[in-house]
C-alpha positions as CSV (number, residue, x, y, z in Angstrom):
1,M,90.5,194.8,159.0
2,P,90.8,191.3,160.4
3,S,88.3,188.7,159.4
4,N,87.2,185.6,161.4
5,T,86.1,183.6,158.4
6,T,88.1,180.7,157.1
7,P,89.7,181.1,153.7
8,L,87.9,179.3,150.9
9,A,91.1,177.3,150.0
10,E,91.2,175.8,153.5
11,A,87.5,175.0,154.0
12,P,86.6,171.6,152.6
13,A,83.9,171.6,150.0
14,P,80.7,169.6,150.7
15,G,81.6,167.1,147.9
16,E,85.1,166.7,149.2
17,A,83.9,166.1,152.7
18,S,81.6,163.3,151.6
19,G,84.3,161.9,149.4
20,A,86.7,161.8,152.2
21,S,84.1,160.1,154.4
22,S,83.4,157.5,151.7
23,D,87.1,156.8,151.2
24,A,87.6,156.3,154.9
25,S,84.6,153.9,155.0
26,S,86.0,152.0,152.0
27,A,89.4,151.8,153.5
28,E,87.9,150.4,156.7
29,K,86.0,147.8,154.7
30,V,89.1,146.8,152.7
31,H,91.1,146.5,155.9
32,A,88.4,144.4,157.5
33,A,88.2,142.2,154.4
34,L,92.0,141.8,154.4
35,T,92.0,141.0,158.1
36,R,89.3,138.3,157.6
37,S,91.2,136.9,154.5
38,S,94.5,136.8,156.4
39,T,92.7,135.2,159.4
40,G,91.1,132.7,157.1
41,N,94.5,131.9,155.4
42,E,96.0,131.5,158.8
43,D,93.2,129.1,159.8
44,L,93.7,127.2,156.6
45,R,97.5,127.0,157.1
46,E,96.9,125.8,160.7
47,L,94.5,123.2,159.4
48,E,96.9,122.0,156.7
49,S,99.7,121.8,159.2
50,G,97.5,119.8,161.6
51,L,96.5,117.4,158.9
52,D,100.2,117.0,157.8
53,S,101.1,116.4,161.4
54,L,98.4,113.7,161.7
55,Q,99.6,112.0,158.5
56,S,103.2,112.2,159.5
57,D,102.3,110.8,163.0
58,A,100.4,107.9,161.3
59,A,103.3,107.2,159.0
60,R,105.7,107.2,161.9
61,A,103.4,104.9,163.8
62,V,103.3,102.5,160.8
63,R,107.1,102.5,160.6
64,I,107.8,101.9,164.2
65,D,104.9,99.5,165.0
66,W,106.9,96.4,165.7
67,S,104.1,94.9,167.7
68,R,102.6,93.4,164.5
69,I,105.7,91.2,164.2
70,L,106.9,90.8,167.7
71,L,103.6,89.9,169.3
72,P,102.9,86.9,167.0
73,V,106.4,85.7,167.3
74,A,106.2,85.9,171.1
75,A,102.9,84.0,171.1
76,L,104.5,81.3,168.8
77,V,107.5,81.0,171.2
78,V,105.2,80.7,174.2
79,L,103.2,77.9,172.5
80,I,106.4,76.0,171.5
81,L,107.7,76.3,175.1
82,A,104.5,75.1,176.5
83,W,104.5,72.2,174.0
84,Q,108.1,71.3,175.0
85,F,107.2,71.6,178.7
86,Y,104.3,69.2,178.3
87,V,106.5,66.7,176.4
88,S,109.2,66.9,179.1
89,L,106.7,65.9,181.8
90,G,106.6,62.4,180.2
91,L,102.9,62.0,180.6
92,K,102.7,60.4,177.1
93,R,105.1,58.3,175.1
94,R,107.3,60.3,172.7
95,D,105.9,58.2,169.7
96,L,102.4,59.5,170.6
97,V,103.3,63.0,171.5
98,P,106.6,64.1,169.8
99,G,108.4,67.2,170.9
100,P,109.1,70.3,168.8
101,L,112.6,69.0,168.0
102,D,111.3,65.7,166.8
103,V,108.9,67.4,164.5
104,L,111.6,69.8,163.3
105,G,113.8,66.8,162.5
106,Q,110.9,65.2,160.5
107,F,110.6,68.5,158.6
108,G,114.2,68.1,157.5
109,T,113.7,64.5,156.4
110,L,110.6,65.4,154.4
111,W,112.4,68.3,152.8
112,A,115.4,66.2,151.8
113,E,113.0,63.6,150.3
114,G,111.2,66.4,148.4
115,S,107.8,65.2,149.6
116,L,107.3,68.4,151.7
117,Q,107.7,70.7,148.7
118,E,105.5,68.5,146.5
119,A,102.7,68.4,149.1
120,V,102.7,72.1,149.8
121,W,102.8,73.0,146.1
122,T,100.1,70.5,145.1
123,S,97.6,71.6,147.9
124,L,98.4,75.3,147.5
125,Q,97.9,75.2,143.7
126,R,94.6,73.3,144.1
127,G,93.4,75.6,146.8
128,L,94.1,78.8,144.9
129,V,92.8,77.6,141.6
130,G,89.6,76.2,143.2
131,F,89.1,79.4,145.2
132,L,89.5,81.7,142.1
133,I,87.1,79.6,140.1
134,S,84.6,79.7,143.0
135,V,84.9,83.5,143.1
136,A,84.2,83.7,139.4
137,I,81.1,81.5,139.8
138,A,79.8,82.9,143.1
139,T,80.1,86.7,142.4
140,P,77.5,87.0,139.5
141,I,75.2,84.5,141.3
142,G,75.4,86.6,144.5
143,L,74.7,89.8,142.7
144,L,71.7,88.3,140.9
145,L,70.2,86.9,144.0
146,A,70.8,90.2,145.8
147,Q,69.1,92.2,143.1
148,V,66.2,89.9,142.2
149,A,63.9,89.3,145.1
150,P,62.0,86.2,143.8
151,L,65.2,84.4,143.0
152,R,66.6,85.2,146.5
153,R,63.4,83.9,148.1
154,A,63.6,80.8,146.0
155,F,67.3,79.9,146.3
156,G,68.4,81.8,149.4
157,P,67.5,79.0,151.9
158,L,69.2,76.4,149.6
159,I,72.4,78.5,149.5
160,S,72.4,78.8,153.3
161,G,71.8,75.1,153.7
162,L,74.7,74.3,151.4
163,Q,76.9,76.5,153.5
164,V,76.0,74.7,156.7
165,L,76.4,71.2,155.1
166,P,79.9,69.9,155.9
167,S,82.0,69.7,152.7
168,V,83.3,66.2,153.6
169,A,79.8,64.9,152.9
170,W,80.4,65.6,149.2
171,V,83.5,63.5,149.0
172,P,81.9,60.0,148.6
173,A,79.5,61.4,145.9
174,A,82.3,63.1,144.1
175,I,84.4,59.9,144.1
176,I,81.5,58.0,142.5
177,W,80.8,60.7,139.9
178,F,84.4,61.7,139.0
179,G,86.5,58.8,140.3
180,L,89.9,59.3,141.9
181,T,90.8,62.4,139.8
182,D,91.5,66.0,140.5
183,A,87.9,66.8,139.4
184,T,86.8,65.2,142.7
185,V,89.0,67.5,144.7
186,Y,87.9,70.6,142.8
187,F,84.2,69.7,143.1
188,V,84.5,69.5,146.9
189,V,86.3,72.8,147.0
190,F,83.6,74.5,144.9
191,M,80.8,73.2,147.1
192,G,82.6,74.5,150.2
193,A,83.5,77.9,148.9
194,I,80.7,79.1,146.6
195,P,77.9,79.2,149.2
196,S,80.0,81.2,151.6
197,I,81.0,83.8,149.0
198,I,77.4,84.2,147.8
199,N,76.1,84.7,151.3
200,G,78.9,87.1,152.1
201,L,78.1,89.2,149.0
202,I,74.4,89.2,149.7
203,S,75.0,90.3,153.3
204,G,77.2,93.2,152.0
205,V,74.5,94.3,149.6
206,D,71.9,94.3,152.4
207,Q,74.0,96.8,154.3
208,I,74.1,99.3,151.5
209,P,72.2,102.5,152.2
210,P,69.1,102.8,150.0
211,Q,70.2,106.3,148.9
212,Y,72.9,104.7,146.7
213,R,70.3,102.9,144.6
214,S,68.3,106.1,144.4
215,V,71.2,108.1,143.1
216,G,72.0,105.4,140.5
217,T,68.4,105.5,139.3
218,V,68.4,109.3,139.1
219,L,71.6,109.2,137.0
220,G,70.0,106.7,134.7
221,A,72.1,103.6,135.5
222,S,71.0,100.4,133.9
223,R,70.5,97.2,136.0
224,L,74.0,96.0,135.0
225,Q,75.6,99.3,135.7
226,M,73.8,99.5,139.0
227,A,75.1,96.1,140.0
228,V,78.7,96.5,138.8
229,Q,79.5,100.2,139.4
230,I,77.3,101.0,142.5
231,I,76.2,97.9,144.3
232,L,79.4,95.8,144.2
233,P,81.8,98.6,145.2
234,A,79.5,99.6,148.1
235,A,79.2,96.0,149.3
236,L,83.0,95.4,149.4
237,P,83.3,95.1,153.2
238,G,80.7,92.3,153.3
239,Y,82.0,90.8,150.1
240,L,85.5,90.7,151.5
241,S,84.3,88.9,154.6
242,G,82.6,86.4,152.3
243,L,85.8,85.9,150.4
244,K,87.7,85.2,153.6
245,Q,85.2,82.7,154.7
246,G,85.1,81.2,151.3
247,W,88.8,80.7,151.3
248,A,88.6,79.1,154.8
249,F,85.9,76.7,153.6
250,S,87.7,75.9,150.4
251,W,91.0,75.1,152.3
252,R,89.2,72.9,154.7
253,S,87.2,71.2,152.0
254,L,90.5,70.5,150.1
255,M,92.1,68.9,153.1
256,A,89.0,66.7,153.6
257,A,89.0,65.6,150.0
258,E,92.8,64.9,150.0
259,I,92.5,62.8,153.2
260,I,89.7,60.6,151.9
261,A,90.3,60.5,148.1
262,V,93.7,58.7,147.9
263,G,95.1,57.0,144.8
264,G,94.3,57.1,141.2
265,T,95.5,60.2,139.4
266,I,95.2,62.4,142.5
267,G,98.5,63.9,143.4
268,F,100.3,64.0,146.7
269,G,99.1,66.9,148.8
270,L,99.1,67.9,152.5
271,G,96.0,65.9,153.1
272,S,97.7,62.9,151.6
273,M,100.7,63.4,153.8
274,L,98.4,63.6,156.8
275,N,96.7,60.3,155.8
276,Q,100.1,58.7,155.2
277,G,101.2,59.6,158.7
278,R,98.1,58.1,160.1
279,D,98.6,54.9,158.1
280,L,102.2,54.6,159.3
281,A,101.2,55.6,162.9
282,D,104.0,58.2,162.7
283,M,103.0,61.2,164.8
284,T,105.9,63.3,163.6
285,V,104.6,63.1,160.0
286,V,101.0,63.8,161.3
287,M,102.2,66.9,163.3
288,S,104.3,68.1,160.4
289,A,101.3,68.0,158.0
290,I,99.0,69.7,160.6
291,L,101.6,72.5,161.1
292,L,102.0,73.0,157.4
293,I,98.3,73.2,156.8
294,L,98.1,75.7,159.6
295,A,101.0,77.7,158.3
296,V,99.6,78.0,154.7
297,G,96.3,79.2,156.1
298,I,98.0,81.8,158.2
299,L,100.2,83.0,155.4
300,I,97.3,83.5,153.0
301,E,95.5,85.5,155.6
302,L,98.5,87.7,156.5
303,L,99.8,88.2,152.9
304,V,96.5,88.4,150.9
305,F,93.4,89.2,152.9
306,A,94.8,91.3,155.8
307,P,96.4,94.0,153.5
308,I,93.4,94.2,151.3
309,E,91.0,94.6,154.3
310,K,93.3,97.1,155.9
311,R,93.5,99.2,152.8
312,L,89.7,99.0,152.3
313,L,89.1,100.2,155.9
314,R,91.6,103.0,155.6
315,R,90.0,104.3,152.3
316,R,86.6,104.4,154.0
317,G,87.9,106.0,157.2
318,L,87.0,103.0,159.3
319,L,90.5,102.1,160.4
320,A,90.7,104.7,163.2
321,G,90.0,103.0,166.5
322,S,90.4,99.5,165.1
323,T,92.7,97.0,166.7
324,R,94.1,95.9,163.4
């Protein structure tokens, strides 16, 4: 007799039914998790490829950016052509306003005599040594004034006043104190560079967020560790600006000292060459000295300070959008 009931072997047991439902739910969860994981991995891969593309684009831009060389050269050529054009008008005598070719010929004469090499080496050596000693003196003083409020209130106005005071004003006093020796030149360089470096460092410290000091205090940093390991690195942009200004002041102070302090044991520098050209009323020598002084200043900026500043800005993410 036929039966309408399902065989027991074919009917799912209650436990089996719930197990199958649980397995299906688990499979769906695993699939969703895998989908999210694969999607996340794809997003990460896209992000990495995007970053790599940006880095490669930046690297390519650095490699093919000839404007940093061509534009300064083009500007120099334009200035030389304008100079030659003015000389060709004949508005002034050639002995008063020599042309570029006249100055170039004087360069060759000074080079053959050896005075050009001597002047450049003497002034460059004095400038670099004086600047490095100024940095060694000014850095701890700047950190001390920036960290100790009473000292800053007491000596801050004096430092700013010394920075405003023209360095050439120190030359007569230095000659009386030290005579016609290299000590006179170095003293004038120190008085020109040290105040600028101190004020630059103090300005950089003032721009540090207060949270940096709070973190250092929480971590148990001592006053010396706070100054050297936290304050000084954080103040590097302002400190670097002070160093650049300090170099400019030291170079100008050096030229002023070499022009005025002549004779004795003081060697022959670019300032001495400039003074010699004035005494001889030889404008080709004067122009040669001026161009050499300008060239040394530009080379120091391009070869020393510009790469350091660019690297600092890049490490801090401040180079994007800059015109450097």
